[in-house]
MIVEX-450726 format. One record per residue (C-alpha): residue number from 0; x, y, z. Coordinates in steps of 0.02 Angstrom, whole numbers. Each point is the difference from the previous one (the first is absolute). Example, Ala and Ser with C-alpha at 12.3 -4.5 7.8 and 13.67 -1.06 7.14 Angstrom:
! residues 2
0:615:-225:390
1:69:172:-33
***
This chain:
! residues 66
0:4347:4161:3788
1:125:118:77
2:142:-62:103
3:-11:23:198
4:91:150:65
5:130:-34:121
6:-20:75:182
7:123:70:116
8:4:54:171
9:16:195:28
10:28:127:126
11:-33:175:-2
12:160:127:11
13:-89:96:140
14:-163:35:95
15:-63:129:-134
16:12:-134:-134
17:-73:-140:102
18:-156:120:25
19:-16:74:-169
20:52:-129:-145
21:-95:-154:-42
22:27:-114:-145
23:-138:36:-129
24:-76:-165:46
25:-52:83:161
26:139:-78:106
27:77:111:118
28:126:-68:142
29:-127:-105:94
30:129:-116:68
31:100:140:70
32:117:-22:89
33:37:-154:-109
34:27:2:-188
35:-165:14:-102
36:-10:-99:-146
37:-24:119:-170
38:16:-71:-176
39:160:44:-92
40:-62:109:-134
41:31:167:-69
42:-80:90:139
43:112:-98:136
44:159:15:-101
45:-24:181:-18
46:-19:18:194
47:149:-103:24
48:102:106:-121
49:-69:164:83
50:51:-70:172
51:-193:3:73
52:10:-182:41
53:141:-123:26
54:6:-198:-21
55:130:-114:67
56:-47:-113:-143
57:46:119:-136
58:191:51:13
59:-6:96:-169
60:-175:45:-69
61:-15:-55:-191
62:-120:74:-129
63:-157:-95:-13
64:-34:-56:-167
65:-192:-13:-55
***
């Protein structure tokens, strides 16, 4: 059995990101303007590194080990 992936609250960088990017589990930014919980996985890590999203819970994104 796999371990549960931690979720973090994320915010889109801007309106364009909010409207066009969704996590592959089909979760957009439905809590806007509040943080939306996304799993802290490779997809979320890449969006943090690219600057498409931000999270007050992650100061310096760390690579995800799978």
